[in-house]
N, C-alpha and C positions, 0 to 999 in steps of 0.2 A: 722185615729183616732189618732195614735201616733204622727202624725205631729200635728195637731190640738191642741193636749195636750200639746205639746211642746212648740209651739208658745205661748200659754196660759199662760205656766209656766215662759217662759221669759218676756212676758208681765206683769205679776204680779210683777216682780221685777224692770223692766225697760220699762213702756210702753212707753215712748218717742223714744226709738232706736228701735223699732220691724221694723219700715219701712226701717231704715239704715240698718238692719241685712237682710231682705228680699230682698231690692233692689240691695244691693252689691251681694248677692248671685244669683239673676237673671243675672245681668252681666257676673258675671264668669261662669255659665251655657251657656250663649249664646257664650262667648269666647271660652269654651271647645268643642262646636258643630262647630264653625268656624274653630279650630284646627284640629279636626278629618275630618272635610270635605277637608281640604287644601291637596293639594297634596304632598308626600313625598319629602323633599330637597327644598320645597317652602319657599321663603324669608319669607311670610306671617305668617308662623307659629311662629318663634321667635318675629316677631313683636307683635303677639297677646299676646304670653307670658309675654313679656315685658309690654305690657298693663295692663294684669291682676295683675302682681307683682306691678306696678306703683299704680294702684289704691289700692290694699289690704295694702300695705306698707304706701302709703299716708294716708288712712284713719286711721291706725294705729299711724303713725306719728303725724298727726293732734291732734286726741284726747288724746293720751296718753301723748306725748311730748312737744306739743307746749308750753302749760304753763310752763313748765319746761325751754325750751329753751328762753322763754320770760324772765324769773326769773334771768336766767344766763347773757342775754344780759343787764338788767337793772342794775345788779350789776356791769358789767364791764363799763357801761356807767357812772354810779356814781362814779367810783373808776377813770375815766378819766376826772371828772367834768362836765359831761352833764346830763342832765335831761330826764329820760327815759319816754316814755307816757306809762299811765296806760294800763292795761292788765286785762281782765277779764276772769278769769279761766274757763276752758272748761270742761263740764261735761262728765265723763268718761261712755261709754258704758258698761255694766255688760258683761264680759267675752270675751272682744274683743280681748285679746292677744290670746285666746284659739281659737276662730272661725276664726281668721285671718290666724292662721296656717292650720286649717283644709281648708280653701279655698284654700292657697297656695297648699297644698297636691293634692287637687282635680284638679286643672289645671296642675300642673306639672306631675302629674300621665297620665292624658290624653295625654299631650305633649310627654312624654316619650314612651307612648305606653303600660304602664303598665296597664292602663285600658281603658274601651271605656268610653264615657262620658254618663251620666246619661240619661237613657231613657226618662225621664220627669224631668220638673222643680220641681215637687213635691218630686220625689225620690231624687234629688240632696239637695233639701232644708230639706228633712228629715237626711240625712247625717250630714248635718251642724248643725242641729237643735236638733236633738233626746236627750233629757232632760238629761239623766245620765252625758253626758260629756260637756253639752253647755257651762256651766259656769265657771268650774275648772277641766276640763281635765277628764281622760287622754287624750293626744293628738293622736287621732284615724286617722290614714293614710286610705285615700280613698282605696286603693287596698287591705287592710285587711278586709274590709267590705262589699265592693261594691257587691259581690254575696249573701251576707246574707241579705242585705237590699231588693233583689228580692226574696229569698226564704229561710223562717227560719221553724226551726223544734221546736214544743212545747212537752215537755213530762212533766209528773210529777215530776219525779227525777230531770230534770233540773230546774224546777220552785223552787223545795224545796231546790236546791243548791243554785240558786239564793238568795233566803230569808235568807238561813244561811250566806251567805258572805255579804249581805247588814247587817244583824246584827252584825256581827262581826266588819264591819268597823263602825258603829255606836257606839259599845262599844270602839273602841279604839280612836275615838273621845271624847266621853263623859266620859268614866269612867277613861280615863288616859290624853289624851292631856288637856282637860279642866282643871283638878286638877292640872296638871305640869304648866298651863299657870298663875296660881295665884303667883307662885314662880318668873317665868320668868318676869312677869310684874313687880312685885314689886321692882325686883333688877334692870332691864332697864330703869325703869321709874324714879328711884331715883338719887339725884345728885351723879355724880360719886366720888365726894370727901367723901362721905359719907360711902362708900364701904371698908369693908375688904376683903382682897384676898379669906377667907373661902367662904363669902357670894357672891361674885362676882362670882366663881367657881360654887357654887349651882345654880345661875342664868343661868349662860350658858349652864350647863350641863341640868337643867330644859328645856331650851328652844332647846336643841339638841333633846331630847326625845318629846317634845312636838311637834316640826315640823315634826318629822317622823311619830308619830302616827296620827296627825292631817290629814296630806296630802296622807299618805298610807290608812288612814282609809277612806277618801274620795274616794281614787280610788277603795277600796275594795266594797263600798257602790255603787259607778258607775257601776262597772263590775257585781255586786249582780243584780241590777236593770235591766241592759240591759239584762242578762241571762235570766230574768223572761219573756222578751219581745223576746226570741229566738236569741239574738244577743251576739256573743261572743268579749269581748274587749281582747286584749293582756295584760299581766301582767305589771304593773307599778314599783314595788318594790319588791326586793328580798335580803332581810335581809342586808342592805348595810353597816351597822356599823361592820359587820364582814370583810369587805373590806381590804385587806393588802397595797393597794396603791389608789392613787387619779385615775388612770385610772380605777382599779376595782371597786372603789367607784360609778362613772360614768356609768359601766354597770349594777349597782345594783340599782341606786337612779334615780328617775323621769325619768326611761327606756325610755318612750314615748318621751320625750324632747331630750334625747341623740340620740334616732334614728334618730328624725326628723333632728337634728343639723347635724349629720353625713351625712344623704342622700341628704339634700336640701341646706347644705351650706360648710361643710367640704370638702366632696368630688368633687363639683363642683369648688371649690378652689383649688383643686389639690391634698389634700388628704395628703398622705405619699408619693406621687411619684415623687416629684421633689426636692430631697434632704433634708438635716436636718435642714438648716434654714429655708426653707420654710415651713416644717412640724410644727417647733415651732411658726413661724408666724401665720400659720393656726389654730394652737391650741388657740393662744392668740386672735385672731379674734372671733372665734367661742363662746369663754366663755366671751369675752367683750360684744358679742352681746346677749348672754344668759343673763349676768348680767342685761343688759338694758331691755330685755324681761320682766324681773321680776319687773322693775318698772323704774319711772324716777327720780332717785337720785344718788348721787355720791357714796353712800355706795354701791348700786348695781354694779356699775362700779367697784370699788375698790374689791367687791367680785369676779366679774367674772376674774379680774386681778389675784387676789389671786388664784384662782382655774386654770388659765391658767400658771401660775408659776410652781404649782407642778405637773401638768400634764407634762410640760416641762422637769422639773427634773425627772419624771417616765421615758420618752422616753430617757433622757440622760443616766442615769446610776442607778436610785434608783429601777426601777422596776425589774432590774436584780439582784439587791442585794436583794431585798424582797422576791424573789422566792427562795432564798437560806437560809434565816433566818427562824427561826420556828415562827408560826402563834401567838404563846403567844407573841412574841415581835412585830411584825410588826401590828398586829391588834390595840394594845393599842397606838402605835405611830400614825398611819393614824387617829385613832377616836380622838385624843387630836388635831392633825392638822386640822381635818374637824370641830370640835368644836370651835377652834379658828376662823375660817371661818365665823361660824354661828354668834360669836359675831360682826363681821362688817356687816353682812346680818341683824340683828336684830336692829342694833344701828340707833337712829332717823337722825344722820347727821356723817359726816366724823370725826367732832371734839369730838363727844360724843365716837364714835368708838374707838378713838385713848386714849381716857381718861379712858374707860372700860378695854381696852387691859393692860394698865397700871396699873388698878386696880386689875387685876388678880394676878399680882405678888408684887404690892407695895401698902400698906394701904394709902389711901387718907387723905387729911385734910379737914374736915368738915367745911364749911362756918358757920358763925353765925346764929344760926337758924336752921340749918340742922343736927339735931342729927345723930350719926352713926348707919347705918342700921344693927340691930342684926340678926342673924341666927334665934332666935326664932320667929320675927315677918315675917320672909319668908317662912319657911319651917314648916308646921303644921305636926302633928302626920300621918293624912292621906296624905298628900303630902310626906312624908318620904317613906311611905310604898308604894305608888304608883310610886315613882322614883325607888326603889328596884325592884317592879315588872317590871317595864319598861327596867331596865338594864338586868334583868333575861330574857325577852323575847327576848331582841336584841341579847346578849352574850353567853346564854347558849342554843343553838338549840337543845341539847339532850334532855332538859325537855320538857315535853307536853306542849309546848307553842302556843301561837295564830297562830303561822305560821304552825304549825304541824295540827292545827283544819282546817286551811284554805285547806291544802292539802287534808284532808279528805272529805272536802265539795266542791270537784270539780266536783262530780257526776260520776267519774270514779269507785269509789268503792262502790255499792251500799249496802254493810254490815254495813258500818259506816255512810251512808248519813244521816238516821233518827236520830239516835242518836246526830250526830252533828247539825241537825236542831233543836232538842229539845234543845240542849245547846245554838243555837244561838237566839232561843226564850226565853230562861231565860236571856242572855245578854241583848236582847231587852226591857225585863221588868224592869231590872235593871237600863238601860240606861233611859227609860221612866221616872222613879222616880227620877233620879238624874236631869234630865232637868226639871221637874217640880218644884224642890225644888233650882234652879240655875238662874241665870241670863242669858241673851243674850251673846253668845260666838260664833262668827262667823267663819268658817273655814280660816285658814291663807291665803290660795291661792285664796279667794274670791278678795282680794285687787290687783291681778296680772291681 
């Protein structure tokens, strides 16, 4: 029933690509069975793994990056004086980045012996398609849930805990992220020359909080929904803006992606076992890939390079320095640097990213017909109050924040579970009325 409803859920948003998802999953299931059946040490095992990786990365490359590659080739051809052939843009299957990584996790886990192949194709497809994580994560590795798919425990307290977690995530998205999105969109969509530094900083700060509450809110909703069905997903966020370095930030931000990249790319490349130069190269490769995974645009590549640069600096000297300095110093420095990275991530293209970065420090010169963007037009009273609330939740963990409510809602403390669930229902009602009075505002990570 869960598999059927998950396929229906996917078909509702992308009916044309259900067969792509199911067909590719069937091939991976057959390959996993062949890998498990092959004798240890057989050359057939790595060939089968390569075949699976080629299929999955080939589909991802074709659907997600072929149009981008064709556009770059056309620009190069025009620069050299040649006429490029016209290219028809390829439709992007919903959630392809996430379910591709899930399929890679499944086959690699079987190859490494971390898990046995799924007993049936339906079970394999359920892992790939279970609807809470299907289209926007978190990235759930097969060996973390393989036993849960076979046997799940359902209790009233666990179900109430899932409801509370879902409502918390919905409130983070609707009551905080959607409000801050208005300020962020107004600033990033404006001509760069129309920005004053104060307005530009408000925009990039609004986006920094927006992307955190948007994506962590979705992760909370996915974890809560899965818990209602008796499945436990690992945490995906752990107060990332309290990090003292980029290394710590990536241990707290999109944890499932960080672990996936570490286990399936960084360690196979050699990790930190082959000298400092190789470590820096591996870090850059991992985060350039991570940037490209987020989207086919040079801004994502530049953002990945930016992350690789500061992670290398952490490894070189800053990580040791940050440990000796007080958190009151290192947390603001790291948050500022992370925020500058979000400016690159959010910009429409590299030219606008560079112009926006300049606008953070120097007032632009508006073009004729483009009046300067004033602060009063960007941030309403509600927006200002929401930004203050977001900052308190992110930076003052001693306060009774949403993170504390989330801890109470894990189900481990029955004394606080029902009051937390009642608060979750209040947040649900507030979110419902907010949605009823606002326009469509999708999750940021739906585009990836």
